[in-house]
N, C-alpha and C positions, 0 to 999 in steps of 0.2 A: 175363813176359804178352806174347806175341804178338802183333804190329803186325795190328788184321784193317780195314777199312774197312768204312763202310758197312754194311752189309747186316748183317750176320756180325757187326762192331758192334754195335753193337743188343742183336743177341743174347744177346755178348757180356756188356754190358754189362745188363741183362739178369738174369742168369742170374747174378752178382753180389748183385747185390739181392733178388737171391730169386728174382723173377716167370722164372719160366722160360713164355719165348711160344712153343720150339717143347717142346708138356711129354716129342711124340713119341720126341726127342732121346734120352729111355738108354729103353737094355733094361729089359723087361717080362721077369716070368719068371725060373729056378733061374742062378745062377753058370756067367758060358759055360764050359766047357773043349771040351776039342780033339775029344771022343765028343760031343758033345753043343751047339755052341758057341751064345751069342747071336743069338738074331733081330733083326735090325732089319734089316725093312721102309723101302724108298723104292722112290718114281714115276718116280726115275730110276740110271744104272748104278752111281753111285756117288754117296756121300756122306757130311758130317762127322756128324763121330756123336764123344760124346764121353763115356768111359770113369768114373766116378763108383767104382769099384770094388762097395770088397763091403760087406757092411753089418756097422753096429755097428764092430767093431775095425778091420775088413779099410778102410775108407771108405776114401781119399786124396783129393790133388786130384783133379778131372777134368784125364785127360788127351783130346785133343782127332785126331782123328784122319780123316783118308780113310779112308775105307768101300769100298772094289767089293766087282761081281760076282763069281764063280767065286775069291773074295782075301782069304778066308780071314785080319781077322785076328792080334793078341798082345796083349793090353796087355803093356807094358814092367816097369806098376810090377803091379798082382796077376794077373801070364797070363791074365786071363779071359780067353776068346777066343766073339768075334764072329762074323755069316758077313752079309754084304745076301739080300734076301733083296728082288727085284725084284716088284711089284705095278699092275700095266701096263705100256706098252712103253716104260716102257726108256730108254737114255738119257744125252744128256748132259748134264750142272745148267750147263753154262757154256752149252749152247745151239748144239753143232755141231753138226746132227745130219747124220755125214756116215755114210757104213756104212765099214769097217772093208771093206780093200779097191777098192774101189767106191767109183771118182770118177764124182760129174756134175757133168756140163759142162755149164754152163749156156753160148746161145751167143742 
């Protein structure tokens, strides 16, 4: 069990109790493959996603990982493929609004 603090920890604890605060956390639709990855939506350029595996026999303990825009992710346990679809403006969930390559200096 990774050590998580604050909000993330509350989510993980709720998850363990069977109450999923962020139902959006689990990808919807069929099992993701390289040709047809499971789409996870986020308002940011990256987000934490939990992969619960497939249905029935194929289920596994939830594997948490960062899914980033333009970087499909393959679950190391069940080989399901995920892809992030940014809805909204994108940006960094940590709140750093710095455009890559463009550093705005405020004087």
